[in-house]
Backbone as CSV, one residue per row, in Angstrom:
resi,resn,N_x,N_y,N_z,CA_x,CA_y,CA_z,C_x,C_y,C_z
1,MET,0.844,-1.186,0.000,0.000,0.000,0.000,0.886,1.244,0.000
2,MET,0.516,2.198,-0.809,1.286,3.426,-0.930,1.031,4.335,0.269
3,SER,2.088,4.965,0.783,1.878,5.851,1.925,1.303,7.178,1.482
4,LYS,0.539,7.765,2.378,-0.088,9.055,2.119,0.818,10.138,2.697
5,ASN,1.430,10.884,1.797,2.376,11.925,2.186,1.767,13.298,1.947
6,LEU,1.897,14.176,2.928,1.253,15.481,2.902,2.278,16.606,2.931
7,ILE,2.033,17.623,2.103,2.763,18.890,2.186,1.737,19.957,2.551
8,ILE,2.066,20.768,3.538,1.195,21.854,3.978,1.768,23.156,3.442
9,ASP,0.951,23.908,2.728,1.374,25.178,2.139,1.762,26.182,3.231
10,SER,2.454,27.225,2.827,3.077,28.173,3.759,2.118,28.822,4.752
11,ASN,0.981,29.334,4.298,0.070,30.018,5.229,-0.468,29.075,6.294
12,LEU,-0.802,27.860,5.910,-1.304,26.899,6.885,-0.185,26.385,7.776
13,MET,1.023,26.316,7.258,2.174,25.963,8.092,2.439,27.077,9.108
14,LEU,2.299,28.320,8.670,2.434,29.450,9.597,1.371,29.363,10.693
15,LEU,0.166,28.966,10.324,-0.890,28.763,11.314,-0.485,27.695,12.321
16,LEU,0.132,26.621,11.863,0.609,25.578,12.776,1.637,26.126,13.754
17,VAL,2.536,26.943,13.251,3.595,27.499,14.099,3.009,28.458,15.127
18,ILE,2.301,29.459,14.668,1.795,30.487,15.583,0.676,29.931,16.465
19,GLY,-0.091,28.996,15.936,-1.142,28.374,16.737,-0.614,27.562,17.895
20,ALA,0.613,27.093,17.795,1.219,26.303,18.866,1.818,27.171,19.973
21,VAL,1.846,28.465,19.774,2.422,29.377,20.770,1.342,29.787,21.767
22,GLU,1.593,29.490,23.013,0.722,29.910,24.121,-0.753,29.618,23.845
23,GLY,-1.022,28.379,23.478,-2.403,27.944,23.306,-3.157,28.588,22.164
24,GLY,-2.442,29.135,21.199,-3.077,29.713,20.021,-3.535,31.150,20.182
25,ARG,-3.212,31.766,21.308,-3.731,33.126,21.538,-3.124,34.182,20.629
26,HIS,-2.042,33.852,19.935,-1.397,34.828,19.057,-1.861,34.740,17.601
27,ILE,-2.729,33.788,17.296,-3.245,33.695,15.927,-3.867,35.028,15.527
28,ARG,-4.629,35.599,16.422,-5.310,36.874,16.114,-4.340,38.051,16.021
29,ASN,-3.117,37.891,16.546,-2.125,38.972,16.505,-1.319,38.993,15.213
30,SER,-1.414,37.940,14.436,-0.654,37.851,13.190,-1.460,38.453,12.044
31,LYS,-0.858,39.404,11.352,-1.534,40.022,10.198,-1.820,38.992,9.104
32,ARG,-0.943,38.021,8.955,-1.098,37.002,7.915,-2.211,36.003,8.228
33,LEU,-2.595,35.921,9.492,-3.542,34.883,9.905,-4.904,35.436,10.313
34,LYS,-5.228,36.629,9.894,-6.492,37.275,10.291,-7.717,36.425,9.954
35,ALA,-7.648,35.634,8.912,-8.798,34.821,8.493,-8.921,33.523,9.290
36,PHE,-7.992,33.271,10.214,-7.960,32.001,10.935,-8.199,32.193,12.424
37,ASN,-8.515,31.069,13.076,-8.677,31.065,14.528,-8.193,29.723,15.079
38,LYS,-8.378,29.523,16.365,-7.911,28.302,17.027,-8.578,27.052,16.431
39,SER,-9.827,27.168,16.010,-10.506,26.020,15.383,-9.807,25.607,14.091
40,ASP,-9.340,26.585,13.330,-8.596,26.277,12.103,-7.297,25.552,12.437
41,TYR,-6.620,26.019,13.463,-5.384,25.364,13.911,-5.673,23.896,14.238
42,ASN,-6.710,23.651,15.028,-7.059,22.278,15.399,-7.460,21.451,14.184
43,ARG,-8.116,22.081,13.223,-8.529,21.382,11.998,-7.298,20.941,11.194
44,VAL,-6.306,21.803,11.094,-5.081,21.439,10.368,-4.378,20.283,11.078
45,LEU,-4.340,20.314,12.413,-3.757,19.191,13.159,-4.510,17.891,12.870
46,ALA,-5.829,17.970,12.814,-6.641,16.780,12.534,-6.383,16.256,11.123
47,ILE,-6.228,17.152,10.179,-5.918,16.743,8.804,-4.567,16.037,8.765
48,MET,-3.584,16.608,9.440,-2.250,15.998,9.478,-2.307,14.566,9.996
49,ALA,-3.156,14.331,10.985,-3.252,13.008,11.602,-3.755,11.944,10.630
50,CYS,-4.358,12.361,9.541,-4.883,11.420,8.538,-3.818,10.951,7.545
51,TYR,-2.622,11.468,7.663,-1.558,11.162,6.705,-0.418,10.433,7.401
52,ASP,0.274,9.613,6.617,1.376,8.837,7.166,2.565,9.717,7.535
53,ARG,2.850,10.664,6.647,4.009,11.538,6.878,3.707,12.935,6.373
54,VAL,4.276,13.912,7.073,4.162,15.310,6.657,5.542,15.755,6.193
55,PHE,5.556,16.434,5.058,6.807,16.900,4.468,6.855,18.419,4.456
56,VAL,8.069,18.940,4.479,8.292,20.378,4.344,9.416,20.570,3.330
57,THR,9.286,21.617,2.535,10.365,21.968,1.609,11.160,23.118,2.212
58,PRO,12.393,23.300,1.789,13.150,24.469,2.247,12.452,25.780,1.889
59,TYR,11.733,25.788,0.769,11.021,27.007,0.363,9.936,27.366,1.382
60,ILE,9.157,26.370,1.778,8.083,26.613,2.746,8.669,27.013,4.089
61,ALA,9.712,26.317,4.527,10.343,26.667,5.805,10.853,28.103,5.781
62,THR,11.438,28.505,4.669,11.939,29.875,4.536,10.795,30.877,4.588
63,GLU,9.746,30.627,3.821,8.598,31.544,3.834,8.007,31.667,5.230
64,VAL,7.809,30.540,5.888,7.206,30.568,7.222,8.082,31.353,8.187
65,SER,9.378,31.098,8.172,10.249,31.832,9.102,10.252,33.324,8.794
66,ASN,10.114,33.690,7.534,10.060,35.112,7.168,8.706,35.750,7.468
67,LEU,7.656,34.950,7.590,6.310,35.480,7.817,5.921,35.558,9.292
68,ILE,6.754,35.036,10.172,6.443,35.132,11.606,6.466,36.605,11.984
69,ASP,5.301,37.118,12.331,5.172,38.558,12.574,4.768,38.889,14.015
70,LEU,5.187,38.052,14.935,4.948,38.330,16.350,6.125,39.116,16.906
71,ASN,5.946,39.666,18.092,6.994,40.469,18.715,7.383,39.891,20.066
72,GLY,8.562,40.287,20.523,9.011,39.946,21.863,9.127,38.459,22.103
73,TYR,8.700,38.058,23.294,8.821,36.671,23.714,7.986,35.742,22.833
74,ALA,6.827,36.197,22.391,5.983,35.375,21.513,6.709,35.063,20.206
75,ARG,7.463,36.011,19.703,8.243,35.795,18.477,9.295,34.704,18.695
76,LEU,9.991,34.810,19.820,10.995,33.802,20.159,10.353,32.420,20.261
77,LEU,9.214,32.344,20.932,8.512,31.063,21.051,8.092,30.524,19.685
78,ALA,7.632,31.406,18.811,7.222,30.974,17.470,8.404,30.379,16.702
79,PHE,9.565,31.002,16.820,10.739,30.446,16.139,11.158,29.113,16.751
80,GLU,10.990,28.964,18.056,11.276,27.670,18.696,10.323,26.598,18.173
81,VAL,9.049,26.943,18.059,8.059,26.002,17.517,8.417,25.642,16.077
82,ALA,8.753,26.658,15.274,9.117,26.405,13.872,10.312,25.465,13.796
83,ARG,11.319,25.734,14.599,12.509,24.869,14.591,12.123,23.434,14.929
84,ASN,11.282,23.278,15.930,10.859,21.952,16.361,10.042,21.246,15.271
85,LEU,9.069,21.952,14.700,8.254,21.348,13.635,9.096,20.967,12.425
86,PHE,9.935,21.885,11.989,10.755,21.613,10.806,11.669,20.412,11.027
87,SER,12.127,20.219,12.256,13.002,19.075,12.523,12.212,17.768,12.571
88,GLN,10.931,17.848,12.914,10.099,16.638,12.985,9.562,16.204,11.623
89,PHE,9.301,17.159,10.753,8.747,16.833,9.446,9.823,16.248,8.538
90,ASN,9.388,15.447,7.595,10.296,14.923,6.584,10.661,16.054,5.630
91,LYS,11.884,16.014,5.132,12.358,17.064,4.233,12.335,16.572,2.792
92,ILE,12.042,17.503,1.912,12.092,17.222,0.481,13.298,17.953,-0.085
93,ASP,14.149,17.216,-0.770,15.268,17.851,-1.460,14.724,18.501,-2.723
94,VAL,14.852,19.799,-2.794,14.287,20.531,-3.928,15.241,20.505,-5.118
95,ASP,14.681,20.782,-6.268,15.449,20.895,-7.501,15.219,22.308,-8.029
96,LEU,16.137,23.192,-7.721,15.989,24.607,-8.048,15.769,24.832,-9.541
97,ASP,16.509,24.120,-10.372,16.340,24.272,-11.822,14.924,23.900,-12.253
98,ARG,14.453,22.750,-11.807,13.102,22.296,-12.167,12.049,23.256,-11.620
99,ASP,12.254,23.741,-10.397,11.250,24.584,-9.753,11.167,25.987,-10.342
100,CYS,12.116,26.338,-11.202,12.079,27.646,-11.891,11.691,27.520,-13.359
101,LYS,11.591,26.301,-13.867,11.436,26.088,-15.312,10.080,26.455,-15.889
102,SER,9.022,26.032,-15.264,7.711,26.207,-15.906,7.253,27.660,-15.854
103,ASP,6.294,27.971,-16.682,5.730,29.325,-16.692,4.987,29.644,-15.401
104,TYR,4.599,28.610,-14.655,3.958,28.867,-13.364,4.902,29.591,-12.408
105,PHE,6.188,29.382,-12.565,7.161,30.103,-11.737,6.983,31.607,-11.905
106,LEU,6.762,32.049,-13.146,6.609,33.479,-13.427,5.359,34.056,-12.772
107,LYS,4.344,33.238,-12.598,3.091,33.706,-12.011,3.045,33.542,-10.494
108,PHE,3.581,32.430,-9.996,3.403,32.083,-8.588,4.668,32.158,-7.739
109,GLY,5.821,32.155,-8.364,7.060,32.109,-7.594,7.488,30.676,-7.332
110,ILE,8.618,30.556,-6.682,9.254,29.243,-6.560,8.530,28.303,-5.604
111,THR,8.051,28.805,-4.482,7.406,27.919,-3.512,6.157,27.284,-4.102
112,ASP,5.272,28.098,-4.645,4.028,27.564,-5.201,4.269,26.732,-6.452
113,ASN,5.225,27.129,-7.273,5.545,26.328,-8.452,6.047,24.946,-8.041
114,SER,6.829,24.885,-6.977,7.307,23.578,-6.519,6.139,22.717,-6.044
115,LEU,5.137,23.332,-5.404,3.968,22.562,-4.966,3.220,21.981,-6.160
116,ILE,3.134,22.740,-7.228,2.500,22.237,-8.451,3.267,21.009,-8.945
117,ASN,4.585,21.084,-8.909,5.409,19.941,-9.321,5.228,18.744,-8.389
118,TYR,5.143,19.002,-7.082,5.058,17.910,-6.105,3.669,17.292,-6.011
119,ALA,2.657,17.958,-6.541,1.285,17.445,-6.429,1.113,16.085,-7.103
120,SER,2.004,15.744,-7.999,1.886,14.432,-8.637,2.170,13.297,-7.652
121,ASN,2.979,13.555,-6.615,3.370,12.501,-5.676,2.972,12.753,-4.225
122,TYR,2.555,13.959,-3.910,2.212,14.321,-2.533,0.827,14.953,-2.502
123,PHE,0.135,14.774,-1.396,-1.096,15.516,-1.166,-0.708,16.925,-0.746
124,ILE,-1.413,17.925,-1.268,-1.098,19.325,-0.990,-2.291,19.962,-0.284
125,LEU,-2.075,20.408,0.945,-3.088,21.150,1.699,-2.798,22.634,1.535
126,THR,-3.745,23.361,0.948,-3.521,24.783,0.690,-4.798,25.584,0.880
127,ASN,-4.631,26.842,1.222,-5.759,27.774,1.247,-5.586,28.844,0.169
128,ASP,-4.650,28.624,-0.738,-4.353,29.575,-1.810,-5.242,29.274,-3.020
129,HIS,-6.299,30.050,-3.170,-7.271,29.818,-4.243,-6.653,29.955,-5.630
130,ARG,-5.703,30.876,-5.784,-5.069,31.089,-7.097,-4.351,29.835,-7.573
131,LEU,-3.890,29.055,-6.624,-3.064,27.893,-6.921,-3.884,26.647,-7.262
132,LEU,-5.156,26.659,-6.946,-5.963,25.442,-7.097,-6.017,24.921,-8.528
133,GLY,-6.211,25.794,-9.510,-6.282,25.350,-10.904,-5.046,24.575,-11.338
134,PRO,-3.849,25.158,-11.194,-2.638,24.422,-11.567,-2.418,23.151,-10.740
135,LEU,-2.790,23.176,-9.469,-2.653,21.964,-8.654,-3.573,20.865,-9.172
136,TYR,-4.826,21.214,-9.449,-5.765,20.227,-9.995,-5.265,19.680,-11.326
137,LYS,-4.680,20.537,-12.130,-4.137,20.109,-13.427,-2.991,19.117,-13.230
138,SER,-2.198,19.323,-12.196,-1.075,18.434,-11.907,-1.557,17.070,-11.409
139,ASN,-2.496,17.084,-10.446,-3.068,15.833,-9.935,-4.283,16.165,-9.075
140,LYS,-5.447,16.105,-9.672,-6.679,16.512,-8.980,-6.953,15.688,-7.725
141,ASP,-6.455,14.472,-7.676,-6.705,13.606,-6.525,-5.840,13.946,-5.316
142,HIS,-4.832,14.787,-5.509,-3.917,15.117,-4.416,-4.098,16.523,-3.861
143,VAL,-5.116,17.221,-4.307,-5.329,18.602,-3.872,-6.335,18.625,-2.725
144,ILE,-5.955,19.281,-1.635,-6.848,19.438,-0.487,-7.064,20.933,-0.278
145,PRO,-8.141,21.481,-0.852,-8.409,22.910,-0.663,-8.978,23.145,0.733
146,TYR,-8.260,23.896,1.535,-8.664,24.085,2.927,-10.054,24.699,3.044
147,ILE,-10.425,25.546,2.143,-11.724,26.222,2.198,-12.875,25.216,2.246
148,ARG,-12.715,24.088,1.608,-13.779,23.067,1.596,-13.874,22.327,2.924
149,LEU,-12.868,22.462,3.759,-12.851,21.749,5.033,-13.373,22.599,6.180
150,ARG,-13.593,23.870,5.923,-14.029,24.788,6.995,-15.483,24.616,7.321
C-alpha cells in the first residue's frame, strides 16, 4: 500500500507554528492569519493526523520563518516552535532548476511552483485559491483545498 504523504502550504504551516504558541492566543495577533482562529489550527492538526508523513520543503520553511510577525517573547517562542516542527517533518530535497522552469514560476514564484510539481506525488493542503487550478491540473486527486474543510 502506498503511503499518504502530505505537504502543507506556507500560510497553513504558519498557522501551525503560531497556533502552537501559548495555546493559540497569538493567531489573532498575526496580520497574515487574520482569516484564521484556534478552530482552524485544530482542523489542520486533525488533517495531518490522517496522513502517514508530513513533508516540508526548504522554500516553505523559509517563507514561514520570514512570515512570523509576532513580537518579543511570543516571536521567540514561534521560532522555537518552527525549529521543532521543521526538525520533525520529513524534508524534500528541492530541484531549483526544475522549480524555476515552468511558466507557473513566473506567475506564482518558486514555492508555489514547486507545490505544483510535487502534487503528482504528494497531497497538498492549501488555502491559496489562485493555486488550485494548476494543482488540480497536476493531480486533482492530491489537492486538499482548505476552504472546503471549513
